[in-house]
Each structure stands twice: as structure tokens, then as C-alpha cells.
C-alpha positions in Angstrom: 27.2 -11.9 -33.4 28.4 -15.1 -32.7 31.5 -13.9 -31.6 30.6 -10.9 -29.5 31.2 -10.2 -26.0 28.8 -12.6 -24.1 27.7 -11.5 -20.3 30.3 -14.1 -18.2 28.1 -16.4 -15.2 30.3 -14.0 -12.7 28.5 -11.1 -14.2 25.4 -12.8 -13.5 26.2 -13.6 -10.2 27.2 -9.8 -9.4 23.9 -8.7 -10.6 21.9 -10.8 -8.9 23.0 -10.3 -5.8 22.7 -6.8 -6.2 19.6 -6.1 -6.8 18.7 -8.6 -3.9 20.5 -6.0 -1.6 19.3 -3.3 -3.3 15.6 -5.3 -2.6 16.1 -6.1 0.6 17.7 -2.9 2.2 14.6 -1.1 0.4 12.0 -3.4 2.2 13.7 -3.6 5.5 11.2 -1.0 7.2 8.4 -3.6 6.9 9.9 -6.4 8.8 9.8 -3.9 12.2 6.5 -2.9 12.9 6.1 -0.7 16.5 2.8 -1.7 16.8 -1.2 -3.3 15.3 -3.1 0.4 15.8 -7.1 -1.0 15.1 -8.6 2.4 12.9 -11.7 3.1 11.8 -11.9 3.8 8.1 -15.2 5.0 6.4 -15.9 4.0 3.0 -17.0 7.1 0.7 -19.6 4.6 -1.4 -21.1 3.4 1.4 -21.0 5.8 4.1 -20.8 2.3 6.1 -17.7 2.5 8.9 -15.4 -0.3 8.1 -12.9 -1.7 11.6 -9.6 -1.8 10.7 -6.1 -2.7 11.1 -3.1 -0.7 10.9 0.3 -1.9 11.7 2.5 1.2 12.5 6.2 1.4 12.0 7.1 4.9 14.3 5.4 5.2 17.5 5.5 8.8 16.6 1.8 10.8 18.0 2.2 13.0 14.3 1.9 9.9 12.3 -0.9 7.6 14.3 -3.6 9.2 11.4 -2.1 7.8 8.5 -3.9 4.7 7.4 -2.7 2.4 3.9 -5.2 1.1 2.2 -5.4 -1.9 0.5 -8.3 -3.1 -2.1 -8.5 -6.9 -3.9 
């Protein structure tokens, strides 16, 4: 319908600003790196021990064994 209510520029700006604030607030912890730990990870396919680095966000000793892995 050509005469229906359209999205106005002010509404689009509010939605974009709200989305940006939401995304930054949920990723702010990734900007604060407390320490870089060297960890050994065993590859389950080849049983090789691989050296890796883990960027930690906490100095809590209970979290020292948590490793996040990413494959490309």
C-alpha cells in the first residue's frame, strides 16, 4: 500500500543506536583481557599435545582449566 504508514528516519536511527548499544554491552568483556595463559590441549584424533594460548577474563583459580577452542 503506497499510503500506509512508513518507517521514518528518526525510528531507523533509534533502532540502529539501540542495536549498537545492545551489541557493545554484550561484548564489552571481550575488551578486558586479564592474562594470557599457555595451555596444552590434546587433539583427540591424533593424540598429539598442542600448545595453545588462552586469553582469560578472570583471575579466579577455579576458571583456570576452562579452554575455548575455535577451528577454522
